TITORBA-640241 format. One line per field, with one value per residue (C-alpha): residue number from 0; x, y negated, z. Coordinates in Angstrom, 1 decimal. Each point is the difference from the previous one (the first is absolute). Example, Ala and Ser with C-alpha at 12.3 -4.5 7.8 and 13.67 -1.06 7.14 Angstrom:
num <- [0, 1]
east <- [12.3, 1.4]
north <- [4.5, -3.4]
up <- [7.8, -0.7]
//
This chain:
num <- [0, 1, 2, 3, 4, 5, 6, 7, 8, 9, 10, 11, 12, 13, 14, 15, 16, 17, 18, 19, 20, 21, 22, 23, 24, 25, 26, 27, 28, 29, 30, 31, 32, 33, 34, 35, 36, 37, 38, 39, 40, 41, 42, 43, 44, 45, 46, 47, 48, 49, 50, 51, 52, 53, 54, 55, 56, 57, 58, 59, 60, 61, 62, 63, 64, 65, 66, 67, 68, 69, 70, 71, 72, 73, 74, 75, 76, 77, 78, 79, 80, 81, 82, 83, 84, 85, 86, 87, 88, 89, 90, 91, 92, 93, 94, 95, 96, 97, 98, 99, 100, 101, 102, 103, 104, 105, 106, 107, 108, 109, 110, 111, 112, 113, 114, 115, 116, 117, 118, 119, 120, 121, 122, 123, 124, 125, 126, 127, 128, 129, 130, 131, 132, 133, 134, 135, 136, 137, 138, 139, 140, 141, 142, 143, 144, 145, 146, 147, 148, 149, 150, 151, 152, 153, 154, 155, 156, 157, 158, 159, 160, 161, 162, 163, 164, 165, 166, 167, 168, 169, 170, 171, 172, 173, 174, 175, 176, 177, 178, 179, 180, 181, 182, 183, 184, 185, 186, 187, 188, 189, 190, 191, 192, 193, 194, 195, 196, 197, 198, 199, 200, 201, 202, 203, 204, 205, 206, 207, 208, 209, 210, 211, 212, 213, 214, 215, 216, 217, 218, 219, 220, 221, 222, 223, 224, 225, 226, 227, 228, 229, 230, 231, 232, 233, 234, 235, 236, 237, 238, 239, 240, 241, 242, 243, 244, 245, 246, 247, 248, 249, 250, 251, 252, 253, 254, 255, 256, 257, 258, 259, 260, 261, 262, 263, 264, 265, 266, 267, 268, 269, 270, 271, 272, 273, 274, 275, 276, 277, 278, 279, 280, 281, 282, 283, 284, 285, 286, 287, 288, 289, 290, 291, 292, 293, 294, 295, 296, 297, 298, 299, 300, 301, 302, 303, 304, 305, 306, 307, 308, 309, 310, 311, 312, 313, 314, 315, 316, 317, 318, 319, 320, 321, 322, 323, 324, 325, 326, 327, 328, 329, 330, 331, 332, 333, 334, 335, 336, 337, 338, 339, 340, 341, 342, 343, 344, 345, 346, 347, 348, 349, 350, 351, 352, 353, 354, 355, 356, 357, 358, 359, 360, 361, 362, 363, 364, 365, 366, 367, 368, 369, 370, 371, 372, 373, 374, 375, 376, 377, 378, 379, 380, 381, 382, 383, 384, 385, 386, 387, 388, 389, 390, 391, 392, 393, 394, 395, 396, 397, 398, 399, 400, 401, 402]
east <- [59.5, -2.1, 2.2, 0.0, -0.5, 3.8, 0.7, -2.4, 1.8, 3.6, -1.1, -1.7, 3.4, 2.0, -2.5, 0.0, 4.3, -0.1, -2.2, 2.1, 2.9, -1.6, -1.3, 3.4, 1.3, -2.3, 0.3, 4.0, -0.7, -2.2, 2.5, 2.4, -1.4, -1.1, 3.8, 0.8, -2.2, 0.8, 3.8, -0.6, -2.1, 3.2, 2.3, -1.7, -1.2, 4.2, 0.4, -2.3, 1.7, -0.6, -2.6, 1.8, -2.6, -0.2, 1.0, 0.0, 3.1, 0.2, 3.5, 1.4, -0.4, 2.9, -0.5, 1.1, -0.8, -3.4, 0.4, 3.8, 2.3, 0.4, -4.0, -0.3, 2.6, -2.6, -2.8, 1.7, 0.9, -3.2, -1.7, 3.1, -1.3, -3.4, 0.2, 2.2, -2.5, -2.9, 1.4, 0.8, -3.5, -1.9, 2.4, 2.4, -1.7, -3.5, -2.1, 0.3, -3.5, -0.9, 1.0, -2.8, -2.7, -1.8, 1.2, 3.8, -0.7, -0.6, 2.3, 3.4, -0.3, -0.7, 2.8, 2.5, -1.0, 0.7, 3.7, 0.6, -0.8, 2.2, 3.0, -0.7, 0.3, 2.8, 1.8, -1.1, 0.8, 3.5, 0.8, -1.4, 2.3, 2.9, -0.9, -0.6, 4.0, 0.8, -2.0, 2.2, 3.2, -0.6, -1.0, 3.3, 1.8, -1.8, 0.8, 4.2, -0.1, -1.5, 2.4, 3.0, 2.4, 0.0, -3.3, 0.8, -2.3, 0.8, -1.1, -3.3, -0.7, 0.7, -2.1, -2.9, 0.4, -0.4, -3.0, -1.4, 0.1, -1.2, -3.6, -0.8, 0.3, -2.4, -2.5, -0.7, -3.2, -0.4, -0.6, 2.7, 2.5, 2.8, 2.2, -0.7, 0.9, 3.7, 0.5, -0.5, 1.6, 2.9, 0.2, -0.3, 2.6, 3.0, -0.7, -0.5, 3.7, 2.0, 0.8, -1.2, 1.2, -2.2, -3.0, -0.2, 0.4, -2.7, -2.5, 0.7, -0.7, -3.2, -0.9, 0.5, -2.1, -3.1, -1.4, 2.9, 0.4, -3.7, 1.0, 1.8, -2.4, -1.6, -3.9, -1.9, -0.4, -3.7, 0.3, -1.8, 0.7, -2.9, -2.4, 2.3, -1.3, -3.4, -0.6, 1.5, -2.4, -3.4, 0.0, 0.2, -3.2, -0.7, -1.3, -3.4, -1.4, -1.0, 3.5, 0.0, 3.6, 1.8, 2.9, -1.7, 0.9, 3.6, 0.4, -2.0, 2.5, 3.2, -1.8, -0.5, 3.9, 0.9, -1.9, 0.9, 3.9, 0.0, -1.4, 1.6, 3.3, -1.2, -1.0, 3.6, 2.0, 0.2, -2.0, -1.1, -3.1, -1.6, -2.3, -3.4, 1.0, -2.7, -0.1, -2.5, -1.0, -2.7, 1.1, -1.7, -0.7, -1.7, 3.3, 3.0, 2.8, -2.6, 0.6, 3.5, 0.5, -2.5, 1.3, 3.7, -2.2, -1.4, 3.5, 1.6, -3.4, 0.7, 4.0, -0.8, -3.0, 3.0, 2.2, -2.8, -0.6, 4.0, 1.3, 2.7, 1.4, -1.8, -1.2, 3.6, 1.3, 3.5, -1.0, -2.1, 2.2, 3.0, -2.7, 0.0, 3.4, 1.0, -2.1, 1.6, 3.3, -0.8, -1.6, 3.6, 1.7, -1.7, 0.7, 3.5, 2.8, 3.4, 1.3, -2.9, -1.6, 0.8, -3.5, -1.1, 2.7, -0.6, -4.1, 0.8, 2.2, -2.8, -1.9, 3.0, 0.3, -3.5, 0.1, 3.0, -1.5, -2.7, 2.2, 1.8, -3.6, -0.7, 4.0, -0.9, -3.6, -0.7, 1.9, -1.2, -3.8, 0.8, 1.5, -3.4, -2.2, 2.0, -0.7, -3.8, 0.1, 1.4, -2.2, -3.0, 1.5, 0.8, -3.3, -2.1, 2.0, -1.2, -3.4, -0.2, 1.5, -2.7, -2.6, 2.1, -0.6, -3.5, -0.3, 1.4, -2.0, -3.4, 1.7, -1.5, 2.4, -0.2, -0.4]
north <- [-79.9, -3.0, -3.0, -0.4, -3.7, 0.2, 0.2, -2.3, -2.2, 0.3, -0.2, -3.4, -1.4, 0.9, -1.5, -3.6, 0.7, 0.1, -2.8, -1.8, 0.5, -0.6, -3.6, -0.8, 0.4, -1.8, -3.2, 0.4, -0.2, -3.0, -1.8, 0.3, -1.1, -2.9, -0.8, 0.4, -3.0, -2.0, 0.5, -1.1, -2.7, -1.5, 0.3, -1.8, -2.4, -0.5, -1.0, -3.1, -3.2, -1.1, -2.8, -3.0, -1.2, 3.2, 0.0, 3.4, 1.3, 3.3, 1.0, -2.2, 1.5, 0.4, -3.2, 0.6, -2.0, 1.1, 1.8, 0.0, 2.9, 0.5, 0.3, 2.3, 2.4, -0.2, 0.6, 3.1, 0.8, 0.0, 2.4, 2.8, -0.1, 0.3, 2.7, 2.0, -0.1, 0.5, 3.2, 1.5, -1.1, 1.8, 2.4, 1.5, 2.9, -0.3, 2.7, 0.3, 0.8, -3.3, -1.7, 2.2, -1.7, -3.0, -2.9, 1.2, 1.8, -3.4, -2.6, 2.2, 0.1, -3.5, -1.1, 2.4, -1.8, -3.4, 1.8, 0.4, -3.4, -1.7, 1.8, -1.7, -3.0, 1.0, 0.3, -3.1, -2.0, 1.5, -1.3, -3.3, 0.0, 0.4, -2.7, -2.5, 1.1, -1.0, -3.7, -0.1, 0.3, -2.4, -2.6, 1.1, -0.9, -3.7, -0.2, 0.9, -2.6, -3.0, 0.7, 0.0, -3.3, -2.3, 0.6, -0.8, 0.1, 3.9, 1.2, -2.0, 1.8, 3.5, -0.4, -1.5, 2.7, 2.6, -1.9, -0.3, 3.9, 0.7, -2.4, 1.4, 3.2, -0.9, -1.6, 2.8, 1.5, 3.8, 1.4, -1.4, 3.0, 0.3, -2.7, 1.8, 3.3, -1.3, -1.3, 3.3, 2.1, -2.8, 0.6, 3.7, 0.6, -0.8, 3.7, 1.5, -1.1, 1.8, 2.8, 3.2, 1.9, -2.2, 0.2, 4.1, -0.5, -2.6, 2.3, 2.9, -1.8, -1.2, 3.9, 0.6, -2.8, -0.8, -2.6, -2.6, 0.6, -1.3, -3.3, -0.7, 0.5, -3.0, 0.3, 0.2, -3.4, 0.1, 0.2, -2.8, -0.8, -1.8, 2.8, 2.2, -1.8, -0.7, 4.1, 0.8, -2.5, 0.6, 3.3, -1.2, 1.3, -0.5, 3.3, 0.1, 0.3, 3.8, 1.3, 3.2, -0.4, -2.5, 0.0, -1.9, -3.3, 0.5, 0.7, -2.9, -2.1, 1.5, -0.6, -3.4, -0.4, 1.6, -2.2, -3.2, 0.8, 0.4, -2.9, -2.2, 1.3, -0.4, -3.7, -1.0, 2.0, -0.4, 3.1, 0.9, -1.5, -1.8, -2.2, 0.3, 1.5, 0.7, -2.9, 1.5, 3.6, 0.9, 0.8, 1.0, -3.2, 2.0, 1.9, -1.2, 0.6, -0.8, -3.4, -0.4, 1.0, -2.3, -3.2, 1.2, 0.5, -3.3, -1.5, 2.2, -0.7, -3.6, -0.4, 2.7, -2.8, -2.6, 2.1, 0.7, -3.9, -1.2, 3.7, 0.2, 3.5, 1.3, -0.7, 1.0, -3.1, 0.3, 0.1, -3.3, -1.6, 1.4, -1.8, -3.1, -0.7, 0.9, -2.1, -3.2, 1.3, 0.0, -3.5, -1.1, 1.8, -1.5, -3.8, 1.0, -2.7, 0.4, -1.0, 0.4, -2.7, 1.0, -0.6, 2.5, 2.9, 0.3, 0.2, 2.8, 1.7, -0.1, 2.1, 1.9, 1.1, 0.4, 2.9, 1.6, 0.6, 1.8, 2.1, 1.0, 1.2, 2.2, 1.5, 1.0, 1.1, 1.3, 3.3, 1.0, -0.7, 1.7, 3.1, 0.0, -0.2, 3.7, 0.7, -0.4, 1.9, 3.0, 0.0, -0.1, 2.8, 2.1, -0.8, 0.9, 3.0, 1.2, -0.4, 1.9, 2.6, -0.1, -0.1, 3.3, 2.1, -1.2, 1.8, 3.0, 0.6, -0.5, 2.1, 3.3, 3.3, 2.3, 4.2]
up <- [345.2, 1.4, 0.8, 3.6, 1.7, 1.0, -4.0, -0.5, 2.1, -1.2, -3.9, 0.9, 1.9, -3.0, -2.4, 1.9, 0.1, -3.5, -0.7, 2.6, -2.2, -2.9, 1.7, 0.9, -3.4, -1.6, 2.4, -0.1, -4.0, 0.3, 2.2, -2.0, -3.5, 2.4, 1.1, -4.0, -1.1, 3.3, -1.4, -3.1, 0.7, 2.5, -2.5, -2.7, 2.4, 1.0, -3.6, 0.2, 0.7, 3.8, 0.2, 1.2, 2.4, 1.4, 4.1, 0.2, 2.1, -2.1, -0.9, -3.3, -3.4, -2.6, -1.3, -3.7, -2.6, -1.4, -3.4, 0.4, -1.1, 4.1, 0.0, -2.2, 1.5, 2.9, -1.9, -1.1, 3.2, 1.0, -2.6, 0.5, 3.7, -1.0, -2.8, 2.6, 2.9, -2.8, -0.7, 3.5, 0.8, -3.5, -1.4, 2.9, 2.0, -1.9, -0.8, -3.7, -1.0, 1.7, -3.4, -2.2, 2.0, -0.4, 0.1, 0.0, -3.6, -1.5, 2.0, -0.7, -3.1, -0.4, 2.3, -2.4, -2.5, 1.5, 0.6, -3.4, -0.9, 3.0, -1.4, -3.4, 2.0, 1.8, -3.4, -1.1, 2.7, 0.3, -3.9, 1.0, 3.0, -2.6, -1.6, 2.9, 0.4, -3.3, 1.1, 3.3, -2.0, -2.5, 2.8, 1.7, -3.1, 0.0, 4.0, -0.9, -2.8, 1.7, 3.4, -2.2, 0.7, -1.4, -2.0, -4.1, -2.9, -0.3, 3.2, -0.6, -3.0, 1.0, 3.0, -2.7, -1.9, 2.7, 1.5, -3.2, -0.5, 3.2, -0.6, -3.1, 0.9, 3.2, -2.1, -2.5, 0.7, 1.4, -3.3, -1.7, 0.9, -2.3, 1.7, 3.3, -1.5, -1.4, 3.2, 1.7, -2.4, 0.1, 3.9, -0.1, -2.6, 2.2, 1.1, -2.8, -1.6, 2.8, -2.4, -0.9, 3.1, 2.2, -2.0, -0.1, 3.9, 0.2, -2.6, 2.4, 2.8, -1.6, -0.7, 3.7, 1.3, -3.0, 2.2, 0.4, -4.0, -0.3, 1.9, -2.8, -3.0, -1.4, 0.0, -3.5, -2.3, 0.3, 3.8, 2.2, 3.4, 0.2, -1.0, 2.3, 2.6, -0.8, -0.5, 3.5, 1.1, -1.8, 2.1, 3.0, 2.0, 3.6, 1.9, 0.5, 3.7, -0.4, -1.0, 1.6, 1.2, 1.5, -2.8, -2.5, 1.9, 0.4, -3.7, -1.1, 2.1, -1.3, -3.4, 0.3, 1.1, -3.4, -2.0, 2.6, -0.2, -3.8, -0.7, 2.0, -1.6, -3.1, 0.6, 1.6, -2.5, -3.9, -1.7, -3.1, -1.1, 3.2, -1.7, 1.2, 3.5, 2.5, 2.6, 2.2, 0.6, 2.3, 3.9, 3.2, 2.0, 2.8, 0.6, 1.9, -2.6, -2.9, 2.0, 0.2, -3.9, -1.1, 1.6, -2.0, -3.5, 0.3, 0.3, -2.9, -2.2, 0.7, -0.9, -3.1, -1.3, 0.2, -2.0, -2.5, -0.8, 0.3, -1.5, 2.3, 0.4, 2.9, 3.9, 1.3, 2.4, -1.4, -3.8, 0.4, 1.7, -2.3, -3.0, 1.2, 1.2, -3.5, -1.6, 2.2, -0.9, -4.0, 0.3, 1.3, -2.2, -3.1, 1.5, 0.7, -1.0, 1.0, 2.7, 1.7, 2.4, 3.7, 1.2, -2.6, 0.5, 3.6, -0.9, -2.2, 2.7, 2.3, -2.8, -0.5, 3.6, -0.1, -3.0, 1.6, 3.4, -2.9, -1.4, 3.5, 0.8, -2.9, 0.0, 3.5, -0.2, -3.8, 0.0, 3.6, -1.5, -3.1, 2.5, 2.3, -3.6, -0.9, 3.4, -0.1, -3.4, 1.4, 3.0, -2.6, -2.3, 3.3, 1.8, -3.4, -0.3, 3.5, -0.8, -3.4, 2.1, 2.7, -2.8, -2.0, 3.0, -0.1, -3.5, 0.9, 3.0, -2.2, -2.7, 0.4, 0.3, -2.5, 0.7]
//
């Protein structure tokens, strides 16, 4: 039957409405993509220290000392927030078919590979934090000895021994892992001596949660933190202007966030084989979130260069201060004669009070930092599993049904 004018007009109206709905969905997606990048920029900008010359009336930032434990906890909070928003934007409620088309068919495997490398970094950093906790205990031994009244030869010798052990460990090259491994083993052994029943219960718990168990695995002897970071950074490629989907840019933003956060952790916490760690990797200056990351990258790189020159333990603020104060206390101990000069005693007690404050900050911050790294680890594992489920759906959809 030939189409009447009324029928043609009706079909035209339906077509227009469908195009309007499609256009609205597309516009909403573009708005969400732009909002995600804006949030990434704002979160990283909040980590950059305030310019003392700034006269803006913006709300005061959390002024945690740069590269302190509290600052790194804020960095991990930024990562977790970005990752959650990224997953909601890219993964949840999206047609799986989109992941089989360019450029996502190339970008998604890249970010999956980057997530695996990030899990290795989380493991290495967790072991490094165990070593830092051991250093804190050595420093606390020295503080307790110096605070003993009256201060005698025995207390000074005890403090000197603990501080020399501390400084020797901190000055070891990152590739010399035998001492570090023994320290970690000594720390973890307390949980392993709780008896057979306790071990069986722990083993059963590990079997039900493999990802938790993996956080206690050590990395291979040939593994290198610096090479791992280099491998993650080498595949960072900004999307081309002609990419057919707007998702390429947020995936690039999240990939860069992965690399920056893991690089920052390796620079701060003692890790296996950090020699030659990158001090620069390419970031987009033309994007707002890239500018804030570049500002932080320059500060981390500057501190890392000092670390490599002096052979210090890392850019973590508490470690740098601990090493400096420990050396001052050792100098006092080496020249100590009983009874101590009152003026020198007062001077050394200032250093003891400073070391006590460093230990307090570590006591309050290291365990929460370890818990956050564990949360990051599990979040990456879960998100990666969800992406693999989507890819599995695509594989099933493309498999021909046998007749």
